[in-house]
C-alpha positions in Angstrom: -21.0 -17.7 18.5 -20.5 -14.7 16.5 -18.0 -11.9 17.9 -20.7 -9.3 17.0 -23.2 -10.7 19.6 -21.8 -8.1 22.3 -24.3 -5.7 23.3 -21.8 -2.8 23.0 -21.8 -3.6 19.0 -25.1 -2.0 17.9 -25.8 -2.3 14.2 -22.6 -4.3 13.0 -24.7 -7.5 12.2 -24.2 -6.5 8.6 -20.3 -7.3 9.1 -20.8 -10.8 9.9 -22.4 -11.3 6.5 -19.9 -9.2 4.9 -17.0 -11.5 6.6 -19.0 -14.6 5.3 -18.8 -13.5 1.7 -15.0 -12.7 2.1 -14.0 -16.0 3.5 -16.0 -17.7 0.5 -14.5 -15.3 -2.1 -11.0 -16.0 -0.9 -11.1 -19.7 -1.7 -11.0 -18.5 -5.5 -7.7 -18.8 -7.0 -8.1 -17.5 -10.6 -7.4 -15.3 -12.0 -4.5 -13.9 -10.0 -4.9 -10.4 -8.8 -2.9 -7.4 -7.3 -4.3 -4.6 -5.3 -2.2 -1.5 -5.2 -2.5 2.0 -3.6 -2.1 4.5 -6.7 -2.8 7.7 -4.5 -3.8 8.9 -0.8 -7.3 7.9 -1.3 -7.0 5.8 -4.5 -6.6 2.0 -5.0 -6.2 -0.2 -8.1 -7.2 -3.8 -8.6 -5.3 -5.6 -11.5 -6.5 -9.0 -12.8 -4.3 -11.2 -15.0 -7.0 -12.0 -17.6 -4.6 -13.3 -20.7 -6.6 -14.2 -23.7 -9.8 -12.3 -22.7 -11.0 -9.4 -24.5 -13.3 -6.6 -23.4 -16.3 -8.3 -24.9 -15.5 -11.8 -22.8 -15.2 -9.5 -19.4 -18.0 -8.1 -17.2 -17.5 -5.9 -14.3 -20.3 -5.0 -11.9 -21.0 -3.8 -8.5 -23.7 -5.7 -6.6 -24.8 -5.1 -3.1 -21.1 -3.6 -2.1 -19.6 -6.2 -3.9 -17.2 -5.7 -6.7 -17.7 -8.7 -9.3 -15.6 -9.6 -12.3 -16.6 -12.5 -14.4 -14.9 -13.6 -17.7 -16.6 -15.7 -20.5 -15.3 -16.4 -23.8 -17.6 -15.5 -26.3 -16.4 -17.6 -28.9 -15.7 -21.5 -28.2 -12.2 -22.4 -28.9 -11.4 -24.5 -31.6 -11.4 -28.1 -30.6 -9.3 -29.3 -33.5 -6.3 -27.7 -31.8 -3.9 -30.4 -30.1 -1.9 -28.8 -27.1 1.2 -30.7 -25.9 1.1 -28.2 -22.8 -1.7 -26.0 -21.6 -0.7 -23.5 -19.2 -2.7 -20.7 -20.0 -6.2 -20.9 -18.4 -9.1 -20.3 -20.7 -11.8 -21.2 -18.5 -14.8 -18.8 -17.4 -14.2 -17.3 -14.1 -15.9 -15.0 -11.4 -13.7 -12.9 -8.9 -15.6 -10.8 -6.1 -14.2 -8.2 -3.8 -16.3 -6.9 -1.1 -16.2 -3.1 -1.1 -16.6 -0.9 2.0 -19.4 1.5 2.4 -18.5 4.7 0.1 -16.0 3.0 -2.1 -16.6 4.1 -5.8 -15.4 2.2 -8.8 -14.2 5.1 -11.3 -13.4 2.9 -14.0 -11.8 -0.2 -15.6 -9.6 -0.6 -18.5 -8.0 -3.8 -20.4 -4.2 -3.2 -21.2 -1.8 -6.1 -22.4 -3.8 -8.9 -20.8 -4.5 -7.0 -17.6 -7.7 -5.8 -16.4 -7.0 -2.7 -14.3 -10.2 -1.6 -12.1 -9.6 2.0 -10.3 -11.4 2.9 -7.1 -11.8 5.9 -5.0 -12.0 5.9 -1.4 -13.5 9.1 -0.1 -12.4 10.8 3.0 -15.1 10.2 5.5 -16.2 13.5 7.4 -15.9 13.7 11.0 -19.4 14.6 12.1 -20.0 15.4 15.9 -23.4 16.0 16.8 -24.9 16.9 20.2 -27.9 15.4 21.6 -30.1 17.2 23.6 -31.0 15.8 26.7 -34.6 16.7 27.9 -35.4 17.0 31.6 -38.2 14.6 32.6 -41.3 16.1 34.2 -41.4 15.3 37.9 -44.9 15.4 39.8 -44.8 17.2 43.3 -44.0 14.6 46.2 -47.2 13.1 47.4 -49.7 15.0 45.1 -50.9 14.3 41.5 -50.5 16.9 39.1 -54.1 17.7 37.5 -54.2 19.4 34.1 -55.7 22.9 34.1 -59.5 22.9 32.9 -59.1 25.8 30.7 -56.0 27.7 29.4 -55.7 31.4 29.4 -52.9 33.2 27.6 -51.2 36.0 29.6 -50.1 39.0 27.9 -46.4 39.4 28.1 -45.6 43.1 29.8 -42.3 43.5 28.1 
């Protein structure tokens, strides 16, 4: 049973889908990343992508989801013999679910770290008054008939 089945939570069914995506994405372990707040409304995601070039990386936004993919364009030299291999060179996909309105400002690769800058706009508080109309009430015990013809009275003022 979903926590969003309450009749008091109208229109929140998309949150259930978002939470499902988040739980699937949290199982990924590579590449490691940091998320930091760089300003009052700014965030930065930094991924450790040692060995990848700009051409090997793709950053996209798909359906409120930031997706970072890494794939080496040139296959590795298979004649190399490693005594220990601790630097991962495999392809990857790392996803981050973005809240409504989050804007990706840009990305840059620096010293093996991919920095993705995000802006979280300040939502404006909007108060809107809804007019309540009075329902027409027929006279008690009588039926209301529409007039056969409409005449327009002139306004004396």
